[in-house]
N, C-alpha and C positions, 0 to 999 in steps of 0.2 A: 549828525549822521542819522539817516532814516533807518529804523530797524525793520528788517525784512519779516513779513508775517509768515508764520508757519501754517500751511494749509493742511486740511484733512480731506479724505475722500468725500465727506459730506458737502464740502464747499463746491464740489464739481457735480453734485447730483441735481438734476432738474426736478421740476414739480410735475412732469408728465408721467402718466402711467406707462409702464414698459409693455409694449404690445408685441411680445414674443410668446410663442407657445410655452406652457409650463414644461420644464425639463430641458428646454433648448440651451445648448452650450453658450449661446450669445449672452445669457444673463451673467455667467461668470466672467466672460471676456470684458463686458462693459464695467463690471466691478473692479477688475484688475486695472483697466484703463483709468478709472477715476482715482485709484490709489497711486498709479504711476504719475498722473498729472499733479497730484498733491506733493509727491516726492520731488518733482522738478522745481517747485516753488514759483512757477510762473502764474501770475494772477489770472483768474478765469476770463476777465475782460480783455486779456492780451493773448488769449488762446483761441484757435479756430480748429474745428473738426470738419473735414471734407469727406464725403462718402459717395459711393456710386449706386449700383442697383442691388436689389435683393433685400430680404428681411433684415440681414445683418446691418444693412446700410441705414437703418433708423438711428444709428448712434448719435447724430447731432441733436436729436430730440431729447436724449436721455442724459446729456451733460450740460451743465450751466455755463456754456461758453458760446462764442459765436460759431455758426455752423453753416455748411452748404450741403444740401442733399441733391445730387444729380439723379434724375429718374430715367431708367431704361436708356442709358447712353450706349449700350452695346449695339453693335451693328447687326442688322438683319440681312444675312447673306442673300436671301431670295429677293428682297426689295432692292438691294444694291444692283442686281442685274438690270433693273430698269434704268438706273443711273448710267451704267456702262453702255447699254444699247443706245441711250439718248446721246451720249458723247460720240459714239460711232456715227450716228446720223448727223450731229452737229459738225463733225470733221469731214463729212462728205463721203464716208466709207459705205460702199454698197454691201449688203449682207442679206442672207435668208436664214431663217431659224429651222434647224433640223431636229434638235432635242432640247428638253428642259427638265431639270430635276433639282431637288434640294430639300433638306430637312428630313426629319424622321417622325416627329410627333407634332400634333397641332398645338399643344401647349408648351412646346420647347422652342426657344429662339434658335433658329437654324444658324450654325456656324459655317456651313459649307453649302455651295450651290454650283451648278454648272449649266452651261448652255453651249450647244454645238452649232456653229454657224458655218454656212456655205459662203465663202468670200470669192466672188467671181474674179477679182483682180489679185487674189492672194493677200498675204500680209504686207500691205502697203505702208507708206509713211503715215497716211491718215489713220490706219489701224494702230500703229505704234504710238502716234501722238495722242489718240484717244485713251490708250492704255496708260500712258505717262500721266495725263491729266487726271484720270480716275484714281491712280495710285496716290498722287499728291493730295487730292481732295480727301480721300479716305484717311490718310495719315493725319491730316489737319483736323478732321472731324472726330475720328475714333482712335487716334494713336494712343491716347491715355487709357481708355477702357479696353481696347483691343490692340495692344502693341504689335501683335503678330499678323495683323490683317494684310492680305496681299492678293494680287491678281496674277493668275498663272495662265499664260497663253501656250497652247500646244498645237502644233501643226500635224495633221493626220494624213495628208496627201490629197491627190486629185481623184475625181471620179464623178459618176452621175448619182444624184441624190433626189429623193422625194421630200422636198422641204415645204414649209408653209408659203402660201402666196404672199405677195407684198402687203395686201390689205390685212390679212390675218396677222402677219408679223408686226405690223404697225399697231394693231389693236392690242396685241400681247405686250408690246413695249409700253404702251400707255397704261395698261392695267398694272404692270409691275412698278411703274413710276408713281402712279397716283393712289394706289390702294393704301389706306391708313394702317398703321400698326403701332404698337406700344401704348403708353399711358395716354388716355384721352381726357381724364378729369380726376382731380383729387377731391377727397371728401371735405365738405364744409363743416361737418360735425366732429370728425375725429382727426386731429392734426397728424400729418404724415401718412395717412391711409389712402391708398389708391382706391378711387371709387369705380372708375370705368376704364377698361383696357381691352385690347385685342392683340392677338399674335398671329402673324402670317407664318405658319409653321411648316407647311408642306407645299411643294410645287411638283407637278408631274405632267407629262404630255405623252399622248399616243397618237395614232393616225387620225383619230376622230376629234379629239379635244385637248385643250390645255386646262388643267385644274389647279386652283389655288385653294388651300384649306386653311381656315382660320379658327381660332378659339376666342370666343367673346365672353367677357365677364363684367358684371357690374352689381353693386349692392343696391342700385336703384332700378327697378324694372323698366320705367319709362326711358331711362338713359340707355339701357341695353337695347330696347326696341328701336330707339332713334338711330343708334349705331348700326344695327342690323339693316334698317331701312336705307341708310346712306350707302352701305356696301351693295345692297341690292340695286339701288338706283344707279350707282356708278357702273356696276357690272352690266346692267341693261342698256345704258347709254353706249357702252362699248360693244354691244351686240351679243352679250353673253346671258347666262341664266344662273340662278342661285338655288341651292338646295340646303335647307336647314335640318340639322339632326342633332340628337344628344343635347337638348337644351340644358344649359347650366342655370338653375333657378336662382334668382336674386333673393337676398335676405337683407332687407332694409334695416338700417340702424334705428332703433326705437328711442327717441329722446326721453320718453317716459315709459317705465316698465315696472309694474307692481311686483312681478316675479323677481326681477333683478334686485329691487329694493329688499325683498324678503331674503334673498340669498346673501346679500351684503350684511344684513342684520344678523343672520345666523352665523356667518363666517366671523364677524366681529365678536359675537358671543362665545364662539368656540376657541378662537385663537388670539383674541385681544388685539387685533390689528385689522386695518382695512385691506380688503382683497384688491388685487390688480384686475381691473376690468379692461379687456383688450378687444380690439376688432382687427381682423386680418382679411386680406384680399384673397379669399379662397372659397370653395364651395363646401357646404355642409348639409347634412340631412335636414337641418332646421329650415333651410331655404325651400326644400321640397314640401315639408309639412305646412309651413306658414303660407305657402302658395295655394294649398288645398283647403286649409281651415281658416275661414275668415276671422280676423280679430285675434288669432292665436298669439299669446304672449310666451315667448320661448327664449331660452339661453342655452349655451353649450358649455359643459365643464367635464372634467375627467381626470384620471391619474396622470402622473408625469410619464411621458413617452420620450425615449431617447433614440437618436439616430433614425428618425422617421423616414420612410421610403428608401431605406438602404438595407443590405443584407444583415446589418448589425442592429436592426430595430429591436427594441426591447422596452418593457414596462417596468417602472419602479414599483415593486410589489408592496412596499410599505405605504406608498401613496394610494394604492388601490384600497387598502383598509381605511385610510383617512377619508377618501371620497365616499366610501360606503356609509361611514358614520355621519358625514356631512349631509348626504342625501336623506338619511333617516331623520335628521334634525330639521331639514327643510320641509319634509312632508308633515312633521309633527308641529311645525311652527304655528303659533297663534298670535295675532296682533294684540 
C-alpha cells in the first residue's frame, strides 16, 4: 500500500516573485490558499488553478500547480453594441440611430450601454431574431465572467425623430465593431504582467458627433505609440478624427539597474531576506520623470498601503518608519 505524502504550504509555493502591492490583502489570501491545498493532500501536479481578470487573478503564477490565467474576459458593454447592430443588419432589420451612451470613466470597463434606435417597421421578427442570437452568443462567450449579462429591449412608441443618416449609422456600427479594447500584449520580461492594453470606457453622442473615449497604457513607449496610431488610422478610415489628451507615460522595465541592485543589497543587509521585486500595469510618477530625464535609473517603493482607492484607504504607520530607515541606508550605501 502506497503511503500518502503529507504536504505543506511550501510544496505549493512557486518560485515567482509575488507581484502585488505591499500591504495588499491578496498576499494573505494566496498564503491561506497554499495551506488549504496542503491540507487537501492532493499532489501539486494533480491540481489546477484557474483565474480571471484583475490583479488578484495572478494566483496561478504563485502556486506550484498547473494553472490557467484568463485575461480581460469581461464583456465591454460599449463594444458589444457593435455586435448587436451588426446582427440587426445581418437579419435584414432596418434601423436608424438616435442616441448612444455608455460607461462613466475612460479607465473603467463599462458594464452598461444603451442605444436608441428608430425602427421603421417596428419590432419585427428580424429584430427579435437578432436579439436572440446576440443573447446566445454573449452567454456562450461571457457567461462565466459575466453571468448576469443580458440585452434589454424597450419600446418607447411612435413619432418623428432626428436620427443619424444611413451612412453615419453604418460608420458608427463599424467603429463600435472594429475598435480594439482589452489586453493587446503581455510582457516578455515579467511573467504574468500586462505590457500593453486599452479600454473603451465611454461612449456619447450629441447632434454633432459620436465620441468614443479610450484609456491607453503600455510599459513600452513604442508599443503605446503603435496602438495610438492604429486607433487614429482606423478612425480616419471611418471618416472620423482623433484627439489625444492626458498622456499616460510609459515606464519601461529595465533589465539592468544599478539602483535596483543597490536597494536589493541594502534590503538583504537590513532584513536578512531577499526583497520582492514587482512590476504592475499602472502609471507612476517614475514614468513621467524617466520620460524627461534621459538615462534615469529609478525604482518605486514605499510603506504598506491598505484598501487603496477606497474610502477606507490607510497607511501602516509602522511600515513608514521602516521605509524611512531603509531610505537612509540606501543613500548611505557604498559599494
